[in-house]
C-alpha positions as CSV (number, residue, x, y, z in Angstrom):
1,M,91.2,124.2,93.1
2,I,91.9,127.4,95.1
3,A,90.8,127.2,98.7
4,L,90.5,129.9,101.3
5,I,90.3,128.7,104.9
6,F,89.3,130.9,107.8
7,I,90.1,129.6,111.2
8,G,88.6,131.5,114.1
9,D,85.5,132.6,115.9
10,C,83.1,134.1,113.3
11,T,79.6,135.4,113.4
12,D,77.1,134.7,110.6
13,L,78.7,136.7,107.7
14,T,75.5,136.7,105.7
15,L,73.6,138.6,108.4
16,Q,76.1,140.8,110.2
17,P,79.3,142.7,109.5
18,F,82.6,140.9,109.9
19,N,83.5,140.2,113.6
20,I,86.4,137.8,113.3
21,T,88.7,137.5,116.3
22,T,91.3,135.3,114.7
23,I,91.8,134.8,110.9
24,T,94.4,132.6,109.3
25,L,94.3,132.7,105.6
26,Y,95.8,129.8,103.5
27,L,96.1,130.0,99.8
28,Y,97.1,126.9,98.0
29,N,96.3,124.5,95.1
30,M,94.4,121.7,96.8
31,Q,93.6,118.2,95.5
32,K,91.3,115.7,97.1
33,L,92.1,112.0,97.0
34,V,89.6,109.5,98.3
35,L,90.8,106.1,99.6
36,I,88.4,103.4,100.6
37,R,89.0,100.0,102.0
38,H,86.7,97.4,100.3
39,G,83.4,96.5,102.0
40,E,83.4,93.7,104.5
41,S,84.2,90.4,102.8
42,I,82.9,86.9,103.6
43,W,86.2,86.0,105.2
44,N,86.3,89.3,107.2
45,K,83.0,88.2,108.6
46,E,84.4,84.7,109.3
47,N,87.5,86.3,110.9
48,R,89.9,84.6,108.5
49,F,93.2,85.7,107.0
50,T,92.4,86.6,103.4
51,G,95.4,88.0,101.6
52,W,95.2,87.3,97.9
53,T,92.4,84.8,98.2
54,D,89.7,86.1,95.9
55,V,86.6,86.0,98.3
56,D,83.5,88.0,97.7
57,L,81.8,90.7,99.7
58,S,79.4,89.8,102.4
59,E,75.9,91.1,102.3
60,N,77.0,93.8,104.8
61,G,80.0,94.6,102.5
62,Y,77.6,95.2,99.5
63,Q,75.6,97.5,101.7
64,Q,78.7,99.3,102.9
65,A,79.8,100.0,99.3
66,K,76.3,101.3,98.5
67,N,76.3,103.6,101.5
68,A,79.8,104.9,100.6
69,G,78.6,105.9,97.1
70,Q,75.5,107.5,98.5
71,L,77.5,109.4,101.1
72,L,80.0,110.7,98.5
73,K,77.2,111.8,96.2
74,K,75.5,113.5,99.1
75,Y,78.6,115.6,99.8
76,G,79.0,116.5,96.1
77,Y,82.0,114.3,95.3
78,T,82.7,113.2,91.7
79,F,85.6,111.3,90.1
80,D,87.5,111.3,86.9
81,T,89.5,108.1,87.5
82,G,89.3,105.0,89.7
83,F,91.9,102.5,90.8
84,C,91.5,99.1,92.5
85,S,93.2,95.8,92.9
86,V,92.5,92.7,90.9
87,L,90.6,91.1,93.7
88,K,86.8,91.0,93.4
89,R,86.1,92.6,96.9
90,S,88.0,95.7,95.8
91,I,86.6,95.7,92.3
92,K,83.0,95.3,93.4
93,T,83.3,97.9,96.1
94,L,84.4,100.4,93.5
95,D,81.8,99.3,91.0
96,I,78.9,99.5,93.5
97,L,80.1,102.8,94.8
98,L,80.4,104.3,91.3
99,E,77.0,103.0,90.3
100,E,75.4,104.8,93.2
101,M,77.1,108.0,92.0
102,D,76.1,107.3,88.3
103,L,79.8,107.2,87.5
104,L,80.2,103.6,86.1
105,W,81.5,105.2,82.9
106,I,84.7,106.6,84.3
107,P,88.0,104.7,83.5
108,V,89.1,102.3,86.2
109,Q,92.6,100.8,86.3
110,K,93.1,97.5,88.1
111,S,96.5,96.4,89.4
112,W,97.9,93.5,91.4
113,R,100.1,96.1,93.1
114,L,97.0,97.3,95.1
115,N,96.2,93.7,96.3
116,E,96.0,92.9,100.0
117,R,99.2,91.9,101.7
118,F,100.0,88.2,100.9
119,Y,99.6,86.3,104.2
120,G,101.4,83.2,103.2
121,A,100.5,80.0,105.1
122,L,98.0,82.0,107.2
123,Q,95.6,82.6,104.3
124,G,92.3,80.9,104.9
125,L,93.0,80.2,108.6
126,N,90.8,81.5,111.4
127,K,92.5,84.3,113.4
128,D,91.3,83.2,116.8
129,E,92.5,79.6,116.2
130,I,95.9,81.0,115.1
131,V,96.1,83.1,118.3
132,T,95.4,79.9,120.3
133,Q,98.1,78.0,118.5
134,Y,100.9,80.7,118.4
135,G,99.9,83.2,121.0
136,E,98.5,86.7,120.8
137,E,101.9,88.5,120.7
138,Q,103.2,86.5,117.8
139,V,100.0,86.9,115.8
140,H,100.0,90.7,116.5
141,K,103.5,90.8,115.1
142,W,102.5,89.0,111.9
143,R,99.6,91.3,111.5
144,R,101.0,94.7,112.4
145,D,104.8,94.6,112.5
146,P,106.1,96.1,109.2
147,R,109.1,93.8,109.2
148,E,107.6,90.5,110.5
149,L,106.9,87.8,107.9
150,P,104.1,85.3,108.3
151,P,105.0,81.6,107.6
152,A,105.6,81.1,103.9
153,I,103.9,78.7,101.5
154,T,105.7,76.8,98.8
155,K,105.2,77.0,95.1
156,E,103.4,73.7,95.2
157,D,100.7,75.1,97.5
158,E,97.4,75.7,95.8
159,R,97.4,79.2,97.3
160,Y,100.6,80.1,95.3
161,P,99.6,83.0,93.0
162,G,101.7,81.6,90.2
163,H,98.8,79.1,89.6
164,D,96.3,82.0,89.0
165,P,96.1,83.3,85.4
166,R,95.6,86.9,86.5
167,Y,99.2,86.8,87.6
168,K,100.7,85.1,84.6
169,F,102.8,88.1,83.6
170,L,104.4,88.5,87.0
171,T,108.0,87.4,87.5
172,D,109.1,84.9,90.1
173,R,110.4,87.7,92.2
174,E,107.0,89.5,92.1
175,L,105.0,86.4,93.1
176,P,105.1,86.2,96.9
177,L,105.3,83.2,99.1
178,T,104.7,85.5,102.1
179,E,104.8,89.2,102.6
180,N,105.2,91.8,105.3
181,L,104.0,95.4,105.3
182,S,107.3,96.8,104.2
183,Q,107.3,94.5,101.2
184,T,103.7,95.5,100.5
185,M,104.8,99.1,100.4
186,D,107.6,98.2,98.0
187,R,105.1,97.0,95.4
188,V,102.4,99.6,96.1
189,L,104.6,102.7,95.8
190,P,105.7,102.2,92.2
191,F,102.0,102.1,91.2
192,W,101.4,105.2,93.3
193,H,104.2,107.2,91.6
194,E,103.7,105.8,88.0
195,S,99.9,105.6,87.8
196,I,98.0,107.5,90.5
197,V,100.2,110.6,91.0
198,P,100.2,111.5,87.3
199,D,96.4,111.6,87.3
200,I,96.3,113.7,90.5
201,K,98.7,116.1,88.9
202,L,96.4,116.4,85.9
203,N,93.8,117.7,88.4
204,H,91.8,114.5,88.0
205,K,89.6,113.6,90.9
206,V,90.8,110.2,92.0
207,I,89.4,107.4,94.1
208,V,91.3,104.3,95.2
209,S,89.5,101.1,96.3
210,G,92.1,99.0,98.1
211,H,92.7,96.7,101.1
212,G,93.6,97.1,104.7
213,N,97.3,96.6,104.2
214,S,97.8,98.1,100.7
215,L,96.1,101.3,101.9
216,R,98.0,101.1,105.2
217,A,101.3,101.1,103.2
218,L,100.1,104.0,101.1
219,I,99.0,106.0,104.1
220,Q,102.4,105.3,105.9
221,Y,104.1,106.9,102.9
222,I,101.7,109.9,102.5
223,D,101.6,110.7,106.2
224,H,105.3,109.9,106.9
225,L,104.4,107.5,109.6
226,T,107.0,105.5,111.6
227,D,106.8,101.7,111.7
228,E,105.6,102.1,115.3
229,E,102.8,104.5,114.3
230,V,101.6,102.3,111.4
231,T,101.2,99.3,113.7
232,K,98.4,101.3,115.4
233,L,96.6,102.2,112.2
234,D,93.3,100.5,111.6
235,L,91.0,101.2,108.6
236,P,87.3,100.5,108.8
237,T,85.7,98.6,105.8
238,G,83.6,100.7,103.4
239,V,84.2,104.2,104.8
240,P,85.6,106.8,102.5
241,L,88.9,108.4,103.7
242,V,89.5,111.9,102.2
243,Y,93.0,113.3,101.8
244,E,93.4,117.0,101.1
245,L,96.8,117.4,99.4
246,D,98.9,120.5,98.4
247,E,100.5,120.8,95.0
248,Q,103.5,118.8,96.1
249,L,101.0,116.1,97.3
250,N,101.8,116.7,101.0
251,R,98.9,116.1,103.3
252,I,97.0,119.1,104.5
253,R,94.5,117.1,106.4
254,H,92.5,113.9,106.2
255,Y,89.2,112.8,107.5
256,Y,86.5,110.1,107.2
257,L,83.1,110.8,105.6
258,E,80.4,109.5,107.9
């Protein structure tokens, strides 16, 4: 796509001669990438750590996904390819959104690499109760510090993903007992480079339905955020985030559709 951007104070060009006080002209090959955090899940609503637990969308989450699809359609967006995790809240968000856009037919690739961060022994627990037990500062580190690991589970724990058939082809090294944001980025980025980037470079219009931390890891990479900056990054559920990228996939700008 070739884009011309005029920045400055302009009169209505359809009615009057040009009267532009400042014009900056950019000429570039631009790609748009849409990222969306899944709609609100049942455990989001109940304020629980979710991680790889496969919980469904809440009623509000279903509506958020529908609204996102309607919004994208309203602004003229379309897609050639979709990507999501193997967790139903991500899958359903993308399906509902695409149905609203009459795009259920496009190819969608699911990958465990786009899963939410694995929260270890915190999964299923109420966040407020954990704050009471461990203190707000420690819980904030577990949630936001890219290097901080939550308490781990063991392989005997029913929450261990090795018991789930959808992960039967993963190696022991790939099956987490706990995970921090840095480790989440380590598994997300290979999928970005090997699967998503090639589609973008083919000029495909791409949408990614992910999770708070898998998208946070991706955004940290695209935006070159420091660890301190990424701790402050919060993504709303069910709101499309548009990235405009140049031909080297550097960010030009990004914005939410609302």
